[in-house]
Every structure is written in structure tokens, then in C-alpha cells.
C-alpha positions in Angstrom: 88.6 63.9 66.5 90.9 65.7 69.0 90.3 69.5 69.2 94.1 71.0 68.2 92.9 74.9 67.3 94.5 77.3 69.8 91.5 79.7 69.4 89.0 77.2 69.6 85.5 78.1 68.9 84.5 76.3 72.3 88.2 77.7 74.2 87.2 81.1 72.9 84.4 80.1 75.4 86.1 78.8 78.3 83.8 76.0 77.4 85.9 72.3 79.5 84.5 69.1 81.0 81.9 70.2 84.1 83.9 68.0 86.5 86.9 69.8 86.4 85.7 73.0 87.0 87.1 73.9 90.6 86.2 76.9 93.0 89.8 77.1 94.2 91.3 76.9 90.4 88.3 78.8 88.4 87.6 82.1 89.3 83.8 82.8 89.5 83.9 84.2 86.6 85.3 81.3 84.6 82.5 78.9 85.5 79.8 80.9 84.1 81.9 81.3 80.9 81.2 77.5 81.0 77.5 77.6 81.9 76.9 80.5 79.3 79.1 78.2 76.3 76.9 75.3 78.1 74.0 77.4 76.9 75.5 77.8 73.5 75.5 74.7 72.9 72.0 74.5 73.8 70.6 76.9 71.2 73.0 76.1 68.5 73.6 72.7 67.4 76.9 71.7 66.6 77.6 69.4 64.3 80.9 67.1 63.6 83.7 67.9 61.3 82.6 65.2 59.6 79.1 66.2 59.6 80.1 69.3 57.1 82.6 68.1 55.5 79.6 65.8 54.1 77.4 68.0 53.2 79.5 70.0 51.2 81.5 67.3 49.3 84.1 67.7 51.6 84.3 71.1 50.3 83.9 70.9 46.2 85.1 74.4 44.9 81.7 73.8 42.4 79.4 74.5 46.0 81.2 78.0 46.6 78.8 80.9 46.9 81.0 83.9 48.5 83.8 84.3 49.9 85.0 87.7 51.8 87.9 89.0 54.4 87.5 86.0 56.3 86.8 82.8 54.9 84.2 81.4 52.2 80.8 80.0 52.3 80.1 76.7 50.4 76.3 75.9 50.3 75.8 72.4 51.8 73.3 70.0 52.4 72.6 68.2 55.7 69.7 65.3 57.0 69.8 63.2 53.7 69.9 66.3 52.0 66.5 67.7 53.9 68.1 71.1 54.8 70.3 72.9 52.4 73.3 75.9 54.4 75.4 78.2 54.3 79.0 77.0 55.6 81.5 79.5 56.2 84.6 78.2 56.8 86.4 80.2 58.1 90.6 81.0 57.3 93.0 79.4 58.6 95.3 82.0 58.5 93.4 84.6 60.0 92.4 82.8 63.4 95.8 83.5 64.7 94.6 87.6 64.6 92.8 88.9 67.7 90.0 90.2 65.9 88.9 87.9 63.3 89.1 85.9 66.8 86.9 88.1 68.1 84.0 88.4 65.1 83.5 85.1 65.0 83.1 85.2 68.6 80.9 87.8 68.0 78.3 86.2 65.3 78.5 82.8 67.9 76.8 85.0 71.0 74.9 87.1 68.8 73.4 84.2 66.8 72.4 82.0 68.5 70.0 84.1 70.4 68.5 86.2 68.0 65.7 85.5 66.4 63.7 87.5 63.8 62.2 86.6 60.8 64.5 89.4 59.1 67.9 88.0 60.5 69.6 85.0 59.0 69.6 82.5 61.1 72.5 80.6 62.9 71.4 77.0 62.6 75.0 76.0 64.5 78.9 75.9 64.9 81.8 73.3 64.6 85.1 73.9 66.0 86.9 70.5 65.3 91.1 70.7 64.8 92.8 73.2 62.7 88.7 74.1 61.1 86.1 76.8 62.6 82.7 76.6 60.8 79.8 78.5 60.8 76.9 77.3 59.9 74.0 79.5 58.7 69.8 78.7 57.0 70.7 79.1 53.0 69.4 82.2 51.4 68.0 81.3 48.0 68.8 84.6 46.0 71.9 85.5 47.9 72.2 89.1 48.3 70.2 92.7 47.9 74.2 93.2 46.1 73.8 91.3 43.7 70.5 92.1 42.6 71.6 95.5 41.8 74.6 94.8 39.8 73.1 91.9 37.8 75.4 88.8 39.1 74.8 85.7 39.0 71.9 85.9 36.7 69.8 87.8 38.5 67.2 89.4 37.6 66.9 93.4 38.1 64.1 94.2 40.4 61.4 96.1 40.2 61.0 98.9 42.6 57.8 98.0 44.6 60.1 94.4 45.3 63.1 97.0 46.8 61.1 98.9 48.5 59.5 95.4 50.2 63.3 94.5 51.0 64.0 97.8 52.3 60.6 97.7 55.1 62.3 94.4 55.6 65.6 95.0 56.3 64.0 98.3 58.6 62.2 95.6 60.9 65.3 93.8 61.5 67.2 96.2 63.1 64.7 97.6 64.2 64.1 94.4 66.4 68.2 95.0 66.6 68.0 98.0 68.1 65.1 98.0 70.5 63.4 94.5 69.9 66.2 92.1 71.8 67.2 92.3 75.3 70.1 94.4 74.8 70.7 97.2 72.1 72.6 95.7 69.0 73.9 98.1 66.7 74.5 96.2 63.7 78.1 98.4 62.4 78.0 97.4 58.4 75.0 97.7 56.9 75.2 97.5 53.2 73.9 95.1 50.3 75.6 92.5 51.0 74.7 91.6 54.3 71.0 91.7 53.2 70.4 88.8 51.9 67.1 86.8 51.0 64.9 84.2 50.7 62.9 82.7 47.8 60.3 85.0 48.8 62.2 87.8 48.7 62.3 88.4 51.9 65.3 90.3 53.4 67.2 89.0 56.1 70.6 91.4 57.3 73.4 88.9 58.5 77.5 89.5 59.4 77.2 90.5 62.9 81.0 90.3 62.8 81.8 94.5 63.6 78.6 94.4 65.7 78.2 96.3 69.2 76.0 95.8 72.0 74.8 99.1 73.8 71.8 99.6 77.0 69.1 97.9 77.8 66.3 98.0 75.2 63.9 98.4 77.7 65.8 101.3 79.3 64.6 103.6 76.8 68.0 105.5 77.1 69.5 106.8 73.7 71.8 104.0 72.6 75.4 105.6 72.2 78.1 103.1 72.8 82.6 105.1 73.3 85.0 102.8 71.9 87.7 103.5 73.1 90.5 105.4 72.4 92.4 103.5 69.7 89.7 102.8 67.6 89.9 106.4 66.0 93.3 106.6 65.0 92.2 105.4 62.2 89.7 105.3 59.6 89.0 102.1 58.6 87.9 100.9 63.2 85.0 102.7 61.7 83.5 99.5 60.8 81.3 98.7 57.3 82.1 99.6 54.1 83.7 103.4 53.1 79.8 104.6 50.5 78.4 103.7 54.3 79.9 105.2 56.1 77.6 108.3 58.4 79.9 111.9 58.1 78.8 111.9 62.4 81.8 109.1 62.7 84.1 112.1 61.1 83.4 114.0 63.6 84.0 111.7 66.7 84.8 108.3 65.6 84.9 106.6 68.6 81.3 106.9 69.5 78.6 104.6 67.3 75.3 104.7 67.5 71.3 103.4 66.3 71.4 106.7 63.9 74.5 105.7 62.0 72.7 102.4 61.3 69.9 104.0 59.8 71.9 106.3 57.8 73.5 103.1 56.3 70.5 101.8 55.6 69.7 104.1 53.1 72.7 104.2 50.9 71.8 101.5 50.2 69.7 103.0 47.1 72.4 104.8 45.7 74.4 101.7 45.3 
């Protein structure tokens, strides 16, 4: 099928027919983007729209497991039912908003390269016609938020389970800050973004607001200066109000790894 979407995921990464890349027409930066996109497809599986439709039974509403401001998440079944996945379908009307496109670009760029037992793994993506879709490992026990608030019939967590979940999330956060090639500040740590697998092991998810910092090996303080335009509104802090680091009110253009740590500690009060 023909790709008609003006903000297609692959076009965001500069993917094009390698034979058509011409040094006289494309600067080195564009050629570099194309090479990075090729690597992206090696790291993540590219699903066809037919595969997505088959996996979700044509986006059956009975398979909806979540919704947020950027789209709907479906439970899906792939590879003859042997692979259970979470399929995030971006709302089409949002694709005209640059910040939403950037959010999904961040998700793909980051998650295709990050592999850790306490991070949700991105399996692949789909970008055909007017659809932009991300495919993740399915977390059988929902989110920490679901358990704390009794959603979907989940039983309350014991204090031991809560502690283990918190420790797991902390290890995932430690990996983001110091284990990856470049330090990554999540900026949206909250109970809805801490997912649980069948063993109740915690997995950090949703990297749409994440920012990339200095090389991890540099041992430099993890601080990122945002453009001054970000300080014009309080919502530019990222994340949920109850989880904001108070220091952001002093300098809204400076984000640090300590803000993530503060947000992680706040979940105990929600």
C-alpha cells in the first residue's frame, strides 16, 4: 500500500530509496539520517498494516486496554497468537501537531536502542497510509496506577510488592541516567507509566517527554537547558502536576536527573 501520510514515521527519520540518494541533492546530514533510519529498521521490526489489523481484529474496541492524549492502546495477537503485544495507534488528527510527532519520534529513537529488564521494550512500528503505530511487549498486569486504585479488578499490593516494584523502577531509572550511551532524563515518571509484567516486575514506559543528556561515561552532572520558550507555561515542565520537582518552579528551563528521582519517590503518595 502506498504511504500517503505527510508525517510518516519513516519520513521523519529521512528514509528514502538508497539508490536515489544523490550527494549533489542531499547534504551529508540527510545521508546520515537515512543511514540511522536503516539501523532503526534493523533494531526494530517493521510491521505491515495488514499485520496490525489482523493482530487487533481490525482495531476491535473490546481489545482497548488504554487511552491517553496521543492515541489508543490495543491488546494484539501476532505470529499465530504466540506473541501478545500492546499496539499504540496514534490519533490521526493529532499528527498535524508538531509536538506529538516529536513525541513519537522520541519513543522510536529511544526505545529501539534501549534494552533493560526494567524498561518496556519496543518490538516494532507500522507506518502505512494514514496510520502511525508502535508495537510494545504486552504487560499482563497493567500499570502500578491500576493496582493502587483498584482498577480492572486488580488486588491491592502488599507492602513488600510495592517495595520491590519501586526498587525495580529505580533500577530502570538508574539505567536511563547512567547505563545507556547517553544519559536520558525521563521527565514523566508517574504510576501510570510504571507497568507490571506477569511476575509483577516493574517496567518504565512512555518516553515521549524524554530528553537526551551528556555521555554517560563523562560523569558530568546530568543537566539539560531547555529553550527559554519552555518557561512561558507551567505545563512545559512535562509529566503530571503532583509529580513535579519543586525546583522546576525556580528554573523551568533546567531539567536534571534529580527531578526524575523526586517524581519516582512521589508515587507512594498516590
